[in-house]
N, C-alpha and C positions, 0 to 999 in steps of 0.2 A: 083585447089587450090583457084582460084579466087572466086569461089562460097563460099568457107569457109569464106573468108574475107567479102564477101557480107553478109553472115549470121551473122557474128560478128557485122558488121556495122549496120545492121537492128535491131539486138536484143538489140542492145544497150540497283593454282592455288596456287600463291603458291599452286601447286598441293600437296595433301597429299602424304606422302611417302608410300612405299609398306607396306601392313599389316604385322604384326610380323610373321604370319604363312608363308607368301610368302618369307620373308627374311630367315626364318629358313629353308625352303625347298631349297632355292637357295644356302644357305651356306652349307647345307648337300650335295647337288649335286656337288658343287665345291670341297668340301673336299674329296669326293669320287674320283673325277677325279684326284686331286693332289696325293692322296694315290696310285691310280692305276699307275700314271706316275712314281712315286718313286719306286714302286715295280718292274717295268720293265716287259718285255715280258715273263720272266721266272717264274713269280709268279702269283698266282691266285688273282683276285681282291676280296676284302672283300665283303661278301654278303650284300646287302642292298635292301631296298624296291624298287618296280618298279618305274622308273622315271615318273614324270609328265612332259608333254611337256612345253616348255618355254612359250607357248601361255597362260598358266594358270597364269603366273606372270604378274603384271602390267608393262606396258611400252613397249609391243611389242612382236614379235616372231622372235627370232634369233637362228640360230644353232651355238653352241659353241664347239670348239675342245678342247680336254684335254690339248693340249699344251699351251693354253692361260689361263687355269684355275687359275694357281698361280697368274698371273698378274691381274686377276679380283677380287681376294679375298678382297683386300682393298676396292674396289668399292662396293662390296656387303655389307661389314661391315658398310659402310656409308649409306646403304639403297637404293642403285641403282644397277641395273644389266646393265652393260655397255659393249659396243663393240667398239674398236677403228676401224675407217674406213680408215684413211689415215694418214700416219706418219707426214704429214705437218699440220694436224689439232690439235687443242687443245683437251685434253681429253673430252669425253662426260660428261655432267653434269656441266661443267663450262660455264659461259656466253660466247657466241660467240664474237669474236673480231669485227665482222662486218657481213654484209649481205652475203658476199661471203662465209665465213666460215660456217655460219648458213645453207646456201643452200647446201653446199657440205656435211655437216652432214646429212641433210634431204635426199639428193640423195642417200647416202650410206644406210640409213635405208630403204628408199622406194624400193631400188633394191632387198632387202631381204624379202620384204613382198610379198607373193604369195598366194592369196586366189582365187582358181579356182575350180569350181564345177566339179565333175565327171559325167558320164552319168546318166541321170535320176534325177539329183539334180539341185539346183538353187543357183545362187549368189543373196544374199539379201543385199540391201543397205537401210539404214534408215538415213534420213537427215532432218534438219530443215532449211527452207529457209525463208528469209525476202525479199519480192518483193517490188519494188517501181514502181509507176505508176503516170502519170499526164494526165490531160485532161481539158476540159472546166469547170469541177466541182472544180478543184484544184489538189493538190498533196496528195498522201497517200501511206502508206506502209501496207502490210498484211503478217502475219505469216502463213506459210504453212508447214505442215509435209508431206514429200514426201517419199514414200516407193517404191522401185523398186525390182522386181523379174525377173532375167534374166536366162532363161533355158540354160543349157550347150549346146553350139554349135547350138542354135536355137534362135537367137535374134528376129525372126519374131513372137515368142510367148511371148515376154516380156510384162510385165504388170506393170503399175504405179498406185499407189493409193495415192491421195492427200487429206489430211484432213485440211480444212481451219480453221485458228485461227482468232484472233482479228485484227481489222483494226485501224490504227492510222492516223489521219489527220495531214498532214504537213502544208498545207495551203488550204484555201477555205472551202467548206462545205463537209458534209459527202457524200461519193460517192454512187451512186445508182447501178452501174453495177459491183457489187462485190458479191462473194459468202458469205453467212452468216456464222458466226462462227459455227463450228460443221458439216458443209456440207462435205460430202465425195464424191469424184469423182474417177472413174476408167477410165483409158485410156489404150486401147490395142495398141500394136505395129502397126503402119501404120494407126491408126484411125484419126489422126489429121495432118493438113498441116505442123505443126512445126517440124515434124519428129518423129522418134521413139527413145527410149533410146537404146544406143548401143555404139560401139567403136567410139570415136570422129573422125570426118573426117580427113583424112591424118595421123592419129596416126600410122597406120600399116606401112606406108611408110617412117616414120621419121627415119633418120640414128641413130644408137645407140651411135655414138660418139657425145658428146655435141657440139664440135666446128663445126662439119659437120652439125649437126641438126640446130644450130643457123644460119649457112650460108644458109642452105636451106630455112629456114623460112624468112630470110631477102631477099633472092632472090625472093621468092614468094610475099612478101610484096611490093617490088619495082614494080613487074609486076602488082599487083593489083592497086597500086597508079597510074601507067601510064594509065591503062585501065580506071580507074575512072576519070582521068583528061580528057581523050579523050571524054568520055561520057558527061562530064559537059562542054566541050568546053573551058577548062582552059589552053590554050596554053601559056599564058604569066605568069604562076605562078612562083614566085621566088624560088630560091633554098632552102631558109630557110623553106618556107611553105612545099615544097616537102619533105625535110628531116623530118619535124615535123610529117607529115602524115605517112611516112615510119616507124618511131619509134613507133608511136601509133599502127600501124598494127602489128608490131613485138611483142610489149608488149601484145596486145590483144590476139594474137595467143598463146603465151606462157602461159598466165593466163588461157585461155580457156582449154588448155590441162592439166595444173596443177590442176585446181579446179574440173574437171569432175571426179566424183568417179568411172566412168567406164573406165577411162584411165588405161591401164595395168601398173602394178607396175614398170616394167622395163622402160617403156616409160616415166612415171612420174619422175623416177630417172634421166633420160636423160634431161628432161625439167628443173628440179631443178638445175642440173649441168650447163645447158645452161644459166639459169637465174643468176647463180653465176658469169658469165662472163659479165653481164650487169653492167657497171660502175656506172650507176645512181641508182642502188638498194641500199637501206639503211635498217638498222636493227631498229626495234621498240621493246623496251624491254618488254612492257606489253600491250597486246591486249586482248580483250574479244570476243569470238565468239558468234553467236546467241544462243548457248546452255548455255551460262554463264560461259564457261570454260576460264581460263586465260592462255595465251600462249605468246610466243615470235614470232614476226612477221618479215617478209621481205616485204618491200614496194617498189613499182616501180611507179614512177610518170612521166607522159609525157604531154607535152603541146599540146593544141589544139587551133584552131583559136579563139574560144570563151572562153577559160579558160584553164582548165587542167583536166586530169583524173588520178586517183590513184587506184592501186590494192594492197591489203595486203593479203599475205598468212600467216596463223597462224599455229604454230607448238607447240606441247607439250614440255614444258621446260624439259631439261635433256635427253629426249628420241628422240626428233625431229620428232615424228610421226605427220603426217599431220592432223590437226583438221578441217580446213575450210578456208574461205576467206571472205573479205569484199571489196567492191569497192565504190569509191566516185567520184563525179563530182564537179568540181569547175566552176560555171557559173559567168561570168562577168555581173554585173547589175549596170550600171552607173559607178562610180569609185571604186566599191567594187567587191569582188569575193565571192559568196555565196556557201558554201560547202553543198552538198546533198549526202546522202548515197544512191547509186543506187541499190545495191543488196548485199546480204550476205548469207552465207550457212555454216552449221556445219554438218560434217559427224559424226553421233552418233553410227553407227554400220555398219560393213562390215563382212559378214559371209556366210557360205554355209548352206543351209537349204534343207529339204526333199520335200517340197511342196510349192505351192503358192495358194492364195485364189481363190475361184470361184467368177466371177463377178455376182452380184445379177441380177436377171432377169429384175428388174425394174430400173436398173441403166440407167440414161440418158446420153446424150452426154455431154462431158465437156463444160463448158461455153466458154472458150477461145480455140476453136478448129476449 
């Protein structure tokens, strides 16, 4: 687990309502379920058209039982397809009272998302990234569309395609060592030292219970900080500094698992629930992800010796589906703290597909490999 923290350390809308057709389909579905329940087991259900899966409706993919259909009818009339997750939570579609409630809603939704390819098929993820870099030339950001194809049961054959977009200079001059807009790179699993796309380290061993998961992550963070202090020869570090580093390691680990699109849905649900236990988490009513979608966010900020770092998880309003994240660094410069966006990502598609592209014969090695 220490290596995972080393990796983290080194790496360092109003949405439109559902379309009328979707509302009509949902209303018809619920009306049929209510009628069937009223009829009882001794009566035949009225004939109706074949059902369309709930994945065809905006807002997610949930299985609904007939017994809850009547309770959902009002929500559908209002234009939302809702599922109650926890009797202690406010109804879906209402603004969350705080970050803990938002994250518990998000955990409930994530636990019911299950996109897994069968044999011979591929998990496909499409995301928009904004990367930040600094060097002797100055500071800049660059947009990158990143697509991942993950074969079922065979991560060694995973493929990533990166399409580079525009570069924005934050300070200094135009960078020289960047990919030109429109450049397409292919990266096969195991090709680069930074590792291959796949299950995030430690995700498979994380306890399913949020409290146990949080305790495990905190114990590993403390071990990492102790080892790091020995390596640096910092025997006289005060308790506040040690606690600060542990909290940073805990927060970094949780956000690494939460934001990785390859984190299994059940594990992401556990992580969201664990984050809901963090008393320093706050809710941000309106955030925009790199794809331009407005959402509600959960923010976690932790202090560092040179300033602070903050991570923001962004969720779709009303459905609490995970949209993406943004991270920020606050650097002390003189008597002021300068806020810098360090990275951001929007997940624009997660689905199962039948094939993945062939790598062109003339494809070169990725620039940062």
